[in-house]
C-alpha positions as protocol buffer text, in pm:
chain_id: "A"
residue {
  index: 1
  type: MET
  ca { x: 0 y: 0 z: 0 }
}
residue {
  index: 2
  type: ASN
  ca { x: 292 y: 234 z: 70 }
}
residue {
  index: 3
  type: GLU
  ca { x: 394 y: 226 z: -296 }
}
residue {
  index: 4
  type: VAL
  ca { x: 46 y: 338 z: -404 }
}
residue {
  index: 5
  type: ILE
  ca { x: 33 y: 637 z: -169 }
}
residue {
  index: 6
  type: GLN
  ca { x: 407 y: 720 z: -177 }
}
residue {
  index: 7
  type: THR
  ca { x: 450 y: 1091 z: -252 }
}
residue {
  index: 8
  type: THR
  ca { x: 631 y: 1405 z: -142 }
}
residue {
  index: 9
  type: ASP
  ca { x: 512 y: 1747 z: -30 }
}
residue {
  index: 10
  type: ASP
  ca { x: 573 y: 1886 z: -380 }
}
residue {
  index: 11
  type: TYR
  ca { x: 343 y: 2180 z: -457 }
}
residue {
  index: 12
  type: THR
  ca { x: 383 y: 2128 z: -831 }
}
residue {
  index: 13
  type: LEU
  ca { x: 217 y: 1788 z: -796 }
}
residue {
  index: 14
  type: LEU
  ca { x: -60 y: 1948 z: -591 }
}
residue {
  index: 15
  type: PHE
  ca { x: -124 y: 2195 z: -872 }
}
residue {
  index: 16
  type: LEU
  ca { x: -113 y: 1931 z: -1147 }
}
residue {
  index: 17
  type: ARG
  ca { x: -345 y: 1686 z: -971 }
}
residue {
  index: 18
  type: VAL
  ca { x: -602 y: 1950 z: -872 }
}
residue {
  index: 19
  type: VAL
  ca { x: -609 y: 2100 z: -1223 }
}
residue {
  index: 20
  type: THR
  ca { x: -634 y: 1753 z: -1376 }
}
residue {
  index: 21
  type: GLY
  ca { x: -916 y: 1657 z: -1138 }
}
residue {
  index: 22
  type: ILE
  ca { x: -1103 y: 1979 z: -1217 }
}
residue {
  index: 23
  type: ILE
  ca { x: -1065 y: 1915 z: -1591 }
}
residue {
  index: 24
  type: ILE
  ca { x: -1206 y: 1561 z: -1562 }
}
residue {
  index: 25
  type: PHE
  ca { x: -1479 y: 1643 z: -1304 }
}
residue {
  index: 26
  type: PRO
  ca { x: -1739 y: 1784 z: -1549 }
}
residue {
  index: 27
  type: TYR
  ca { x: -1707 y: 1477 z: -1774 }
}
residue {
  index: 28
  type: GLY
  ca { x: -1772 y: 1244 z: -1483 }
}
residue {
  index: 29
  type: MET
  ca { x: -2056 y: 1442 z: -1330 }
}
residue {
  index: 30
  type: GLN
  ca { x: -2218 y: 1488 z: -1670 }
}
residue {
  index: 31
  type: LYS
  ca { x: -2218 y: 1111 z: -1718 }
}
residue {
  index: 32
  type: LEU
  ca { x: -2311 y: 1021 z: -1359 }
}
residue {
  index: 33
  type: LEU
  ca { x: -2557 y: 1292 z: -1255 }
}
residue {
  index: 34
  type: GLY
  ca { x: -2645 y: 1474 z: -1577 }
}
residue {
  index: 35
  type: TRP
  ca { x: -2476 y: 1795 z: -1462 }
}
residue {
  index: 36
  type: PHE
  ca { x: -2335 y: 2034 z: -1722 }
}
residue {
  index: 37
  type: ASP
  ca { x: -2430 y: 2043 z: -2086 }
}
residue {
  index: 38
  type: ASP
  ca { x: -2366 y: 1746 z: -2310 }
}
residue {
  index: 39
  type: LEU
  ca { x: -1989 y: 1716 z: -2345 }
}
residue {
  index: 40
  type: GLY
  ca { x: -2009 y: 1450 z: -2612 }
}
residue {
  index: 41
  type: GLY
  ca { x: -2083 y: 1156 z: -2387 }
}
residue {
  index: 42
  type: GLY
  ca { x: -2448 y: 1185 z: -2290 }
}
residue {
  index: 43
  type: VAL
  ca { x: -2626 y: 1347 z: -2002 }
}
residue {
  index: 44
  type: GLY
  ca { x: -2691 y: 1116 z: -1710 }
}
residue {
  index: 45
  type: ILE
  ca { x: -2622 y: 748 z: -1668 }
}
residue {
  index: 46
  type: ARG
  ca { x: -2888 y: 612 z: -1905 }
}
residue {
  index: 47
  type: GLU
  ca { x: -2793 y: 838 z: -2199 }
}
residue {
  index: 48
  type: SER
  ca { x: -2421 y: 793 z: -2134 }
}
residue {
  index: 49
  type: LEU
  ca { x: -2449 y: 414 z: -2137 }
}
residue {
  index: 50
  type: LYS
  ca { x: -2663 y: 432 z: -2451 }
}
residue {
  index: 51
  type: ARG
  ca { x: -2399 y: 637 z: -2635 }
}
residue {
  index: 52
  type: ILE
  ca { x: -2115 y: 421 z: -2508 }
}
residue {
  index: 53
  type: LYS
  ca { x: -2300 y: 109 z: -2630 }
}
residue {
  index: 54
  type: GLN
  ca { x: -2347 y: 273 z: -2974 }
}
residue {
  index: 55
  type: LYS
  ca { x: -1967 y: 289 z: -2999 }
}
residue {
  index: 56
  type: ASN
  ca { x: -1958 y: -92 z: -2948 }
}
residue {
  index: 57
  type: ILE
  ca { x: -1810 y: -53 z: -2601 }
}
residue {
  index: 58
  type: PRO
  ca { x: -1949 y: -307 z: -2350 }
}
residue {
  index: 59
  type: VAL
  ca { x: -2186 y: -169 z: -2085 }
}
residue {
  index: 60
  type: PHE
  ca { x: -1954 y: -295 z: -1810 }
}
residue {
  index: 61
  type: VAL
  ca { x: -1673 y: -81 z: -1953 }
}
residue {
  index: 62
  type: GLY
  ca { x: -1921 y: 207 z: -1974 }
}
residue {
  index: 63
  type: TRP
  ca { x: -1983 y: 178 z: -1602 }
}
residue {
  index: 64
  type: LEU
  ca { x: -1607 y: 178 z: -1539 }
}
residue {
  index: 65
  type: ILE
  ca { x: -1578 y: 497 z: -1744 }
}
residue {
  index: 66
  type: ILE
  ca { x: -1858 y: 667 z: -1550 }
}
residue {
  index: 67
  type: ILE
  ca { x: -1718 y: 562 z: -1212 }
}
residue {
  index: 68
  type: GLY
  ca { x: -1358 y: 635 z: -1309 }
}
residue {
  index: 69
  type: GLN
  ca { x: -1427 y: 985 z: -1436 }
}
residue {
  index: 70
  type: SER
  ca { x: -1670 y: 1087 z: -1162 }
}
residue {
  index: 71
  type: PHE
  ca { x: -1509 y: 942 z: -849 }
}
residue {
  index: 72
  type: GLY
  ca { x: -1158 y: 944 z: -997 }
}
residue {
  index: 73
  type: SER
  ca { x: -1174 y: 1319 z: -1055 }
}
residue {
  index: 74
  type: ILE
  ca { x: -1276 y: 1377 z: -693 }
}
residue {
  index: 75
  type: ALA
  ca { x: -999 y: 1143 z: -575 }
}
residue {
  index: 76
  type: LEU
  ca { x: -749 y: 1342 z: -781 }
}
residue {
  index: 77
  type: ILE
  ca { x: -865 y: 1673 z: -638 }
}
residue {
  index: 78
  type: LEU
  ca { x: -832 y: 1535 z: -283 }
}
residue {
  index: 79
  type: GLY
  ca { x: -515 y: 1340 z: -357 }
}
residue {
  index: 80
  type: CYS
  ca { x: -678 y: 1024 z: -229 }
}
residue {
  index: 81
  type: ILE
  ca { x: -508 y: 721 z: -383 }
}
residue {
  index: 82
  type: GLY
  ca { x: -403 y: 962 z: -655 }
}
residue {
  index: 83
  type: ARG
  ca { x: -190 y: 716 z: -850 }
}
residue {
  index: 84
  type: PHE
  ca { x: -481 y: 474 z: -879 }
}
residue {
  index: 85
  type: ALA
  ca { x: -726 y: 751 z: -980 }
}
residue {
  index: 86
  type: ALA
  ca { x: -477 y: 882 z: -1236 }
}
residue {
  index: 87
  type: LEU
  ca { x: -417 y: 532 z: -1375 }
}
residue {
  index: 88
  type: GLY
  ca { x: -789 y: 467 z: -1415 }
}
residue {
  index: 89
  type: ASN
  ca { x: -837 y: 795 z: -1600 }
}
residue {
  index: 90
  type: PHE
  ca { x: -522 y: 734 z: -1802 }
}
residue {
  index: 91
  type: ILE
  ca { x: -681 y: 415 z: -1934 }
}
residue {
  index: 92
  type: ILE
  ca { x: -1012 y: 593 z: -2002 }
}
residue {
  index: 93
  type: PHE
  ca { x: -852 y: 882 z: -2189 }
}
residue {
  index: 94
  type: THR
  ca { x: -621 y: 650 z: -2382 }
}
residue {
  index: 95
  type: GLY
  ca { x: -940 y: 494 z: -2513 }
}
residue {
  index: 96
  type: ALA
  ca { x: -1073 y: 841 z: -2597 }
}
residue {
  index: 97
  type: LEU
  ca { x: -749 y: 918 z: -2779 }
}
residue {
  index: 98
  type: ILE
  ca { x: -786 y: 602 z: -2988 }
}
residue {
  index: 99
  type: VAL
  ca { x: -1149 y: 685 z: -3068 }
}
residue {
  index: 100
  type: HIS
  ca { x: -1057 y: 1040 z: -3173 }
}
residue {
  index: 101
  type: SER
  ca { x: -734 y: 960 z: -3358 }
}
residue {
  index: 102
  type: PRO
  ca { x: -903 y: 944 z: -3701 }
}
residue {
  index: 103
  type: ASP
  ca { x: -999 y: 1311 z: -3650 }
}
residue {
  index: 104
  type: GLY
  ca { x: -637 y: 1426 z: -3663 }
}
residue {
  index: 105
  type: TRP
  ca { x: -423 y: 1625 z: -3422 }
}
residue {
  index: 106
  type: THR
  ca { x: -610 y: 1950 z: -3361 }
}
residue {
  index: 107
  type: MET
  ca { x: -936 y: 2002 z: -3184 }
}
residue {
  index: 108
  type: ASN
  ca { x: -1239 y: 2117 z: -3380 }
}
residue {
  index: 109
  type: TRP
  ca { x: -1191 y: 2486 z: -3301 }
}
residue {
  index: 110
  type: LEU
  ca { x: -1377 y: 2615 z: -3606 }
}
residue {
  index: 111
  type: GLY
  ca { x: -1647 y: 2348 z: -3620 }
}
residue {
  index: 112
  type: LYS
  ca { x: -1541 y: 2238 z: -3969 }
}
residue {
  index: 113
  type: LYS
  ca { x: -1430 y: 1885 z: -3878 }
}
residue {
  index: 114
  type: LYS
  ca { x: -1645 y: 1580 z: -3811 }
}
residue {
  index: 115
  type: GLY
  ca { x: -1488 y: 1525 z: -3468 }
}
residue {
  index: 116
  type: GLU
  ca { x: -1224 y: 1640 z: -3224 }
}
residue {
  index: 117
  type: GLY
  ca { x: -853 y: 1571 z: -3266 }
}
residue {
  index: 118
  type: ILE
  ca { x: -619 y: 1424 z: -3008 }
}
residue {
  index: 119
  type: GLU
  ca { x: -416 y: 1722 z: -2883 }
}
residue {
  index: 120
  type: TYR
  ca { x: -636 y: 1761 z: -2574 }
}
residue {
  index: 121
  type: PHE
  ca { x: -599 y: 1393 z: -2487 }
}
residue {
  index: 122
  type: ILE
  ca { x: -221 y: 1404 z: -2528 }
}
residue {
  index: 123
  type: LEU
  ca { x: -204 y: 1693 z: -2281 }
}
residue {
  index: 124
  type: LEU
  ca { x: -437 y: 1526 z: -2032 }
}
residue {
  index: 125
  type: LEU
  ca { x: -254 y: 1192 z: -2058 }
}
residue {
  index: 126
  type: SER
  ca { x: 74 y: 1375 z: -1992 }
}
residue {
  index: 127
  type: LEU
  ca { x: -63 y: 1526 z: -1671 }
}
residue {
  index: 128
  type: LEU
  ca { x: -203 y: 1191 z: -1558 }
}
residue {
  index: 129
  type: LEU
  ca { x: 128 y: 1018 z: -1629 }
}
residue {
  index: 130
  type: ILE
  ca { x: 314 y: 1262 z: -1404 }
}
residue {
  index: 131
  type: ILE
  ca { x: 71 y: 1186 z: -1119 }
}
residue {
  index: 132
  type: ILE
  ca { x: 105 y: 810 z: -1179 }
}
residue {
  index: 133
  type: ILE
  ca { x: 484 y: 836 z: -1157 }
}
residue {
  index: 134
  type: LYS
  ca { x: 526 y: 1099 z: -883 }
}
residue {
  index: 135
  type: GLY
  ca { x: 213 y: 1069 z: -668 }
}
residue {
  index: 136
  type: SER
  ca { x: -32 y: 1321 z: -525 }
}
residue {
  index: 137
  type: GLY
  ca { x: 203 y: 1579 z: -375 }
}
residue {
  index: 138
  type: ALA
  ca { x: 134 y: 1836 z: -105 }
}
residue {
  index: 139
  type: PHE
  ca { x: -198 y: 1869 z: 76 }
}
residue {
  index: 140
  type: SER
  ca { x: -311 y: 1523 z: -28 }
}
residue {
  index: 141
  type: VAL
  ca { x: -483 y: 1245 z: 160 }
}
residue {
  index: 142
  type: ASP
  ca { x: -201 y: 1021 z: 37 }
}
residue {
  index: 143
  type: LEU
  ca { x: 67 y: 1236 z: 203 }
}
residue {
  index: 144
  type: TRP
  ca { x: -138 y: 1256 z: 522 }
}
residue {
  index: 145
  type: LEU
  ca { x: -177 y: 876 z: 527 }
}
residue {
  index: 146
  type: LEU
  ca { x: 191 y: 825 z: 449 }
}
residue {
  index: 147
  type: ASN
  ca { x: 294 y: 1056 z: 734 }
}
residue {
  index: 148
  type: SER
  ca { x: 45 y: 883 z: 968 }
}
residue {
  index: 149
  type: ILE
  ca { x: 196 y: 544 z: 888 }
}
residue {
  index: 150
  type: LYS
  ca { x: 552 y: 669 z: 940 }
}
residue {
  index: 151
  type: ALA
  ca { x: 474 y: 857 z: 1261 }
}
residue {
  index: 152
  type: PRO
  ca { x: 586 y: 672 z: 1573 }
}
residue {
  index: 153
  type: SER
  ca { x: 296 y: 561 z: 1789 }
}
residue {
  index: 154
  type: LEU
  ca { x: 285 y: 679 z: 2149 }
}
């Protein structure tokens, strides 16, 4: 368990994990609770699973995506088992990158393309990879747990 929560009090990691969690949060809440406008994945669980199934992705995997994005984003923001949350979302967004790869590199800024490119996913995957490698950083549940384990008992 120590390897999963191992981290330092690095403020850069704090910044990266919170920003990454905030970026992913709307996608998860949109799929889980129907919050926010449609971000390309459906609004609410039923519609999200319907759209995921239309892409020939098994419903079980759809549930993993919904849970990973919604609870994983919160875990990233809190730094709670950050490596695990980052890994789950890394897998999810690698799948998104594969799905969007036929649409080229750039996002659909001008609305002239059929879909979105992969530049966004490359950036997000880079942030997630740093968290997977380095951990949650300062002000994280992981660091608090790590320090609690290391602290001598009275």
